[in-house]
C-alpha positions as CSV (number, residue, x, y, z in Angstrom):
1,M,-121.1,56.3,30.9
2,L,-123.7,55.8,33.6
3,P,-126.1,58.1,35.0
4,R,-125.8,59.6,38.4
5,P,-128.4,59.7,41.1
6,L,-128.8,63.5,40.4
7,L,-129.8,62.6,36.7
8,M,-132.0,60.2,37.7
9,L,-133.9,62.4,40.4
10,L,-134.2,65.1,37.8
11,F,-136.0,62.8,35.3
12,A,-138.2,61.6,38.0
13,A,-139.1,65.2,38.9
14,A,-139.8,65.7,35.0
15,G,-141.9,62.7,34.9
16,V,-144.4,63.9,37.6
17,P,-146.0,66.5,35.3
18,L,-146.3,63.7,32.7
19,A,-148.4,61.6,35.4
20,V,-150.4,64.4,35.9
21,G,-150.9,65.1,32.3
22,V,-153.3,62.2,32.0
23,F,-155.8,64.1,33.7
24,E,-154.8,67.7,32.6
25,P,-153.4,67.7,29.2
26,T,-151.9,71.3,30.1
27,V,-149.8,69.9,32.7
28,G,-148.6,67.0,30.6
29,Q,-147.4,69.4,28.0
30,L,-145.1,71.0,30.9
31,G,-143.9,67.5,31.6
32,V,-142.7,67.0,28.2
33,L,-140.9,70.3,27.9
34,A,-139.3,69.5,31.3
35,T,-138.1,65.9,30.1
36,L,-136.8,67.5,27.3
37,G,-134.8,70.1,29.0
38,V,-133.4,67.7,31.4
39,F,-132.1,65.6,28.5
40,A,-130.7,68.4,26.7
41,V,-128.9,69.6,29.8
42,A,-127.5,66.0,30.3
43,L,-126.2,66.0,26.7
44,V,-124.6,69.4,27.2
45,D,-123.2,68.0,30.2
46,V,-121.6,65.4,28.3
47,L,-120.2,67.5,25.8
48,I,-118.5,70.1,28.1
49,S,-116.9,67.6,30.3
50,P,-113.4,66.1,30.1
51,R,-113.1,62.6,28.9
52,P,-111.2,60.0,30.7
53,W,-110.5,58.2,27.3
54,R,-108.5,61.0,26.5
55,V,-106.1,60.3,29.4
56,E,-102.8,58.5,28.4
57,V,-102.0,55.6,30.8
58,Q,-98.9,53.5,31.2
59,R,-98.0,51.1,34.0
60,E,-94.3,51.1,35.6
61,A,-93.9,47.7,37.6
62,G,-91.0,45.4,38.0
63,E,-90.9,42.1,35.8
64,V,-90.0,40.3,39.5
65,M,-91.9,40.9,42.5
66,S,-91.3,39.4,45.9
67,V,-94.0,37.4,47.7
68,G,-95.3,38.7,51.3
69,A,-93.3,42.0,50.5
70,Q,-94.5,45.5,49.4
71,N,-93.8,46.0,45.7
72,A,-94.2,49.4,44.4
73,V,-96.3,50.1,41.1
74,R,-96.6,53.2,39.5
75,L,-99.3,54.5,36.8
76,W,-98.2,57.3,34.6
77,L,-101.0,59.3,33.5
78,R,-101.1,62.4,31.1
79,N,-104.4,64.3,30.6
80,H,-104.8,65.2,26.9
81,N,-108.3,67.3,27.8
82,T,-108.0,71.2,27.7
83,I,-109.3,71.2,31.2
84,P,-108.3,69.7,34.7
85,L,-109.8,66.2,35.4
86,K,-110.6,64.6,38.5
87,L,-110.0,61.0,38.1
88,E,-110.3,57.8,40.0
89,I,-108.0,55.0,39.1
90,H,-108.1,51.2,39.8
91,D,-105.9,48.6,38.6
92,E,-106.0,44.8,38.4
93,P,-102.6,43.5,40.4
94,P,-101.7,39.8,40.2
95,Q,-104.1,37.7,42.2
96,P,-104.1,36.7,45.1
97,C,-102.6,39.7,46.7
98,T,-103.4,42.5,48.9
99,A,-103.3,46.1,47.2
100,H,-102.6,49.1,49.3
101,D,-103.6,52.9,48.0
102,L,-106.0,51.5,45.5
103,P,-108.1,52.8,44.1
104,A,-106.3,56.2,43.9
105,S,-107.9,59.6,43.1
106,L,-106.0,62.7,41.8
107,V,-106.6,65.7,40.0
108,L,-105.0,65.7,36.4
109,E,-103.8,68.9,34.8
110,P,-104.1,69.4,31.0
111,Q,-100.9,68.0,29.0
112,R,-98.7,67.3,32.3
113,N,-97.4,63.9,33.4
114,Q,-98.6,62.6,37.0
115,V,-98.1,59.6,38.6
116,A,-100.5,57.3,40.9
117,A,-98.3,54.8,43.0
118,Y,-99.6,51.8,45.1
119,F,-98.3,48.9,46.7
120,V,-98.8,45.1,45.9
121,Q,-98.3,42.3,48.2
122,P,-98.6,39.0,46.5
123,H,-99.5,35.9,48.5
124,H,-98.5,33.3,46.0
125,R,-94.8,32.6,44.0
126,G,-95.0,31.9,40.4
127,R,-95.9,33.3,37.0
128,N,-98.9,35.9,37.2
129,R,-100.0,38.9,35.4
130,F,-101.3,42.4,35.7
131,G,-104.7,42.9,33.9
132,K,-106.7,46.1,33.1
133,V,-106.5,49.6,34.5
134,F,-110.1,51.3,35.0
135,L,-110.6,55.1,35.0
136,R,-113.5,56.7,36.3
137,S,-114.5,60.6,36.5
138,R,-117.6,62.7,37.1
139,S,-119.0,65.0,34.7
140,R,-118.8,69.0,35.2
141,L,-122.4,69.1,36.1
142,G,-122.3,66.0,38.0
143,L,-124.8,64.4,36.0
144,W,-122.8,61.3,34.7
145,T,-120.2,59.0,35.7
146,L,-117.9,58.6,32.8
147,C,-115.8,55.3,32.7
148,D,-113.1,53.9,30.5
149,E,-110.8,50.8,30.9
150,R,-107.4,50.1,29.2
151,D,-106.1,46.6,28.5
152,L,-102.5,47.0,30.0
153,A,-101.6,43.1,30.4
154,Q,-98.3,42.4,31.7
155,D,-96.6,39.3,32.7
156,V,-94.8,39.2,36.1
157,R,-92.7,36.5,38.0
158,I,-93.1,36.4,41.7
159,F,-90.2,35.3,43.5
160,P,-89.6,34.4,47.1
161,D,-88.9,37.5,49.3
162,I,-85.7,38.9,47.7
163,Q,-86.1,42.3,48.7
164,Q,-84.8,41.4,52.4
165,V,-81.4,40.2,50.4
166,H,-81.4,43.6,48.6
167,T,-81.7,45.2,51.6
168,A,-79.1,43.4,53.4
169,E,-76.6,44.0,50.4
170,L,-77.3,47.7,50.6
171,L,-76.6,47.8,54.3
172,A,-73.5,45.6,53.7
173,R,-72.3,48.4,51.3
174,Q,-72.7,51.1,54.2
175,N,-71.1,49.1,56.9
176,R,-74.6,48.7,58.6
177,L,-75.2,44.7,58.1
178,A,-75.7,44.2,61.8
179,D,-79.0,46.2,61.2
180,A,-80.4,43.2,59.4
181,G,-79.0,40.6,61.6
182,V,-75.9,39.8,59.9
183,R,-72.4,40.4,61.2
184,L,-70.1,42.3,58.8
185,S,-67.0,41.1,60.4
186,R,-65.8,37.5,60.4
187,L,-67.5,35.7,63.1
188,R,-65.2,34.8,66.2
189,G,-65.3,31.3,67.3
190,R,-63.1,28.3,68.0
191,G,-62.0,27.4,64.5
192,N,-58.6,25.9,63.8
193,E,-57.2,29.0,61.9
194,F,-55.5,31.3,64.4
195,E,-56.7,35.0,64.1
196,R,-55.2,37.4,66.7
197,L,-54.3,37.8,70.3
198,R,-56.3,40.1,72.5
199,E,-56.9,40.8,76.2
200,Y,-58.9,38.0,78.1
201,R,-62.4,38.9,78.7
202,R,-64.8,37.1,81.3
203,E,-66.6,35.1,78.9
204,D,-63.5,33.5,77.5
205,E,-62.4,29.8,78.1
206,Y,-59.4,29.1,80.0
207,R,-58.0,26.8,77.2
208,S,-58.1,30.1,74.9
209,I,-55.2,31.7,77.2
210,D,-52.1,32.3,75.8
211,W,-49.6,31.7,78.7
212,K,-46.6,32.6,77.0
213,A,-48.1,35.8,75.9
214,T,-49.6,36.3,79.1
215,A,-46.1,36.0,80.8
216,R,-44.7,38.5,78.3
217,H,-47.3,41.2,79.0
218,Q,-48.0,40.5,82.7
219,D,-51.6,40.3,81.9
220,L,-54.1,37.6,80.6
221,I,-53.9,37.3,76.9
222,S,-56.4,35.0,74.9
223,R,-56.0,33.8,71.5
224,E,-58.9,34.4,69.0
225,Y,-59.5,31.9,66.2
226,A,-61.6,32.7,62.8
227,V,-64.5,30.6,62.1
228,E,-64.3,27.8,59.7
229,R,-65.3,28.5,56.0
230,N,-66.0,26.3,53.1
231,Q,-68.7,24.4,55.2
232,N,-71.8,23.0,53.8
233,V,-75.5,23.8,54.6
234,L,-78.4,22.0,53.1
235,F,-81.7,23.2,53.3
236,L,-84.4,20.4,53.6
237,I,-87.9,22.1,53.1
238,D,-91.0,20.3,53.8
239,S,-93.5,20.8,51.0
240,G,-96.4,18.5,52.3
241,R,-99.7,19.4,53.2
242,S,-98.7,20.9,56.7
243,M,-97.0,23.4,54.9
244,C,-100.0,24.6,53.3
245,N,-101.1,26.4,56.4
246,A,-101.2,30.3,55.9
247,R,-101.0,33.1,58.4
248,D,-101.7,36.6,57.1
249,G,-102.2,35.4,53.4
250,I,-98.8,33.8,53.4
251,T,-98.3,30.0,53.6
252,H,-95.8,28.4,55.8
253,F,-94.0,27.0,53.0
254,D,-93.4,30.6,51.7
255,R,-92.2,31.9,55.1
256,A,-89.8,28.7,55.0
257,L,-88.7,29.6,51.6
258,N,-88.3,33.1,52.3
259,A,-85.8,32.3,55.4
260,A,-83.9,29.8,53.4
261,I,-83.2,32.5,50.8
262,F,-81.8,34.9,53.4
263,L,-80.0,32.5,55.6
264,S,-78.2,31.4,52.2
265,Y,-77.4,34.9,51.5
266,V,-75.6,34.8,55.3
267,A,-74.0,31.6,54.9
268,L,-72.7,32.4,51.2
269,R,-71.1,35.6,52.6
270,Q,-69.4,33.5,55.4
271,G,-67.7,31.3,52.5
272,D,-70.0,28.3,53.0
273,T,-71.9,26.3,50.4
274,V,-75.7,25.9,50.1
275,G,-77.8,23.4,48.9
276,F,-81.6,23.0,48.8
277,M,-84.3,20.2,48.5
278,A,-87.9,20.5,48.7
279,C,-89.7,17.1,49.3
280,S,-93.4,16.0,50.1
281,N,-94.2,12.3,49.3
282,R,-91.5,12.8,46.5
283,V,-88.6,15.0,45.7
284,D,-90.1,18.2,44.2
285,R,-87.1,20.1,43.8
286,W,-83.4,19.6,44.2
287,I,-80.6,22.3,43.8
288,P,-77.0,21.0,44.3
289,P,-74.8,23.1,46.7
290,V,-73.7,26.4,45.1
291,R,-71.0,28.9,46.3
292,G,-70.4,32.6,46.3
293,T,-72.8,35.3,46.6
294,G,-74.2,35.1,43.2
295,G,-75.6,31.5,44.3
296,V,-78.5,33.3,46.1
297,Q,-79.7,34.4,42.2
298,R,-79.7,30.6,41.3
299,L,-81.7,29.6,44.6
300,V,-84.3,32.2,43.8
301,R,-84.5,31.2,40.1
302,G,-84.7,27.6,40.9
303,T,-87.4,27.9,43.5
304,F,-89.7,30.8,42.5
305,D,-92.3,28.4,41.1
306,L,-92.3,25.7,43.6
307,E,-95.6,25.3,45.5
308,P,-96.6,22.9,48.4
309,T,-98.7,19.9,47.7
310,Y,-101.5,18.6,49.6
311,A,-100.0,15.2,49.8
312,A,-98.7,13.7,53.2
313,S,-94.9,14.2,53.7
314,D,-92.7,11.3,53.5
315,Y,-89.9,11.9,56.0
316,S,-88.2,8.5,55.4
317,L,-88.1,9.5,51.7
318,M,-86.2,13.1,52.6
319,V,-83.7,11.1,54.7
320,E,-83.0,8.6,52.1
321,Q,-82.7,11.0,49.1
322,L,-80.7,13.4,51.1
323,R,-78.1,10.7,52.0
324,L,-78.0,9.7,48.2
325,R,-77.5,13.1,46.9
326,Y,-75.1,14.6,49.2
327,R,-72.7,12.5,51.6
328,K,-70.4,15.3,53.2
329,R,-70.9,16.4,56.6
330,S,-73.4,19.3,56.5
331,L,-75.6,21.4,58.6
332,V,-79.1,20.0,57.5
333,V,-81.9,22.7,58.2
334,L,-85.2,20.9,58.0
335,V,-88.2,23.4,58.1
336,T,-91.4,21.8,58.8
337,H,-94.8,22.4,60.5
338,A,-95.7,19.4,63.1
339,L,-99.7,19.1,63.2
340,D,-99.6,17.4,66.6
341,E,-97.4,15.3,69.0
342,V,-97.8,12.3,67.0
343,H,-96.6,14.1,64.0
344,L,-93.5,15.7,65.6
345,R,-92.7,12.2,67.1
346,A,-92.4,10.6,63.4
347,I,-90.3,13.7,62.2
348,G,-88.0,13.1,65.1
349,R,-87.6,9.5,64.5
350,H,-86.4,10.2,61.1
351,L,-84.4,13.5,61.9
352,R,-82.3,11.3,64.2
353,E,-80.9,9.2,61.5
354,L,-79.3,12.2,59.9
355,R,-76.9,12.8,62.9
356,R,-74.3,10.8,61.2
357,P,-72.4,12.5,59.5
358,H,-74.7,15.6,59.5
359,L,-75.4,18.2,62.2
360,V,-79.2,18.6,62.2
361,L,-81.2,21.6,62.9
362,G,-85.2,21.0,63.0
363,A,-87.1,24.4,62.7
364,F,-90.6,23.8,63.5
365,L,-93.3,26.3,63.0
366,Q,-95.7,26.7,65.9
367,N,-99.4,26.2,65.6
368,V,-100.5,29.8,66.0
369,P,-104.2,29.4,66.4
370,L,-103.6,26.9,69.2
371,Y,-101.6,29.3,71.2
372,E,-104.1,32.0,70.6
373,R,-106.7,29.5,71.9
374,L,-104.6,28.9,75.0
375,A,-104.3,32.6,75.7
376,T,-108.2,33.2,75.8
377,M,-110.4,33.2,78.8
378,P,-113.2,30.5,78.6
379,R,-116.8,31.7,78.8
380,T,-118.7,28.2,78.3
381,D,-117.8,24.7,79.0
382,V,-117.1,24.1,75.7
383,E,-114.5,26.8,75.4
384,A,-113.1,25.7,78.7
385,F,-112.4,22.1,77.4
386,Q,-111.1,23.5,74.0
387,I,-108.5,25.7,76.0
388,A,-107.5,22.5,78.2
389,A,-107.2,20.3,75.0
390,A,-104.9,23.3,73.4
391,A,-102.9,23.3,76.7
392,E,-102.5,19.5,76.6
393,M,-101.3,19.5,72.7
394,I,-98.7,22.3,73.4
395,A,-97.1,20.5,76.3
396,E,-97.0,17.2,74.7
397,Q,-95.0,19.0,71.6
398,S,-92.9,20.7,74.0
399,L,-92.2,17.4,75.6
400,Q,-91.2,16.0,72.2
401,I,-89.0,19.0,71.3
402,A,-87.1,18.5,74.7
403,E,-86.5,15.0,73.7
404,L,-85.3,16.0,70.4
405,E,-82.7,18.2,72.0
406,K,-81.5,15.4,74.6
407,S,-81.0,13.4,71.4
408,G,-78.3,15.9,70.1
409,L,-80.6,17.4,67.8
410,L,-80.6,21.3,67.6
411,V,-84.2,22.6,67.7
412,V,-85.9,25.9,67.0
413,D,-89.6,26.2,67.8
414,T,-90.8,29.5,66.6
415,L,-93.6,31.7,65.3
416,P,-93.8,31.8,61.5
417,E,-92.9,35.2,61.1
418,Q,-89.9,34.9,63.3
419,L,-88.6,32.1,61.4
420,T,-85.7,34.2,59.5
421,S,-84.3,35.9,62.4
422,R,-84.3,32.8,64.8
423,L,-82.5,30.6,62.0
424,I,-79.9,33.4,61.2
425,S,-79.2,33.5,65.1
426,Q,-79.0,29.8,65.3
427,Y,-76.5,29.7,62.4
428,L,-74.3,32.4,63.8
429,E,-73.9,30.6,67.0
430,I,-73.4,27.4,65.3
431,K,-70.4,28.8,63.5
432,A,-69.0,30.8,66.6
433,R,-69.0,27.6,68.6
434,N,-67.6,25.6,65.8
435,L,-70.3,22.7,65.9
436,L,-70.1,22.0,62.2
């Protein structure tokens, strides 16, 4: 219980006659009476005010949350006072995070259940917990701030962003999977399994024309083949210090992990198998290839507590360990963040070693502050030098990426927040073109 400014002002006003009473005893007696009156009013205000400690509080939150996504939390309240209570509520969500709609204010009617909802956007995966709930209200006469706190500790596990997978599953049941960037029907490509005959389209290759059917129908007819299934996709995620960089409170590693989980869902729905390896200067996590849509849960459970380290990544170790652990031809998706052109050149040198027997896709997260610096107008000589240096670094990295593409590697150079959609598009194109 804390005094409010109005109560302090009243006591100060009552103290003026007390000060004057040093010279005029009669006035001093009036000051004593005024002080006692203020004290009595303050006491009555406490007695007639609804009390926050008579409010029942329960928290409703999932045991599992998604990093980087908005997770709903509800606080259920019941006012056991006999009069309405205007209450301000605050909670201690798992840290670090961004909390939306906190603190919350609402008027609680007597003997009624009401809810205060807010959203938590966690920034790190792993095991975490909720803390205390804080309640605060103003007394009826506005002289006191009444406070209370409840120890509602609750453990929670923060997983990669599995909400996007649940969204895609819901859209799939509604035949709207394309809204999430995933095609519901089988991909059409150049596989070996004959699918059907159809009318020739302008974008079709001449070798796909079925000349016998064309002669029968007196119109160009093309063969269509189903895309190959039962192929392998291996995610090779850099968990070294370059992936500790963050944007909007989310590390590059978390974005890479979210993209890997969602692309795994897409690949598993296409009938492929998916494996996972995270590596820095050692193998931090290895999940052998899994099959079926239930494999997404195994990947999520196996990676939710995985964190990047500040060690320098050993790309030769990545290549060596990948070859030792899995020898079948696969689509190897490396997700990393190259700090400069020297770093990128070293990555490319080791990636080329995986071209046999694998198909290699290198996904490189762009250095966003570097691009933002390049887009600014210089106002001083120092800024002009910085912009020129940024332009030179970006040009060198673009040259290195072009060299990787010439050497037969597939490359995605993307902003961190666009990583998931770019990887899905590239995977679908690989399947449609039967590159694997």
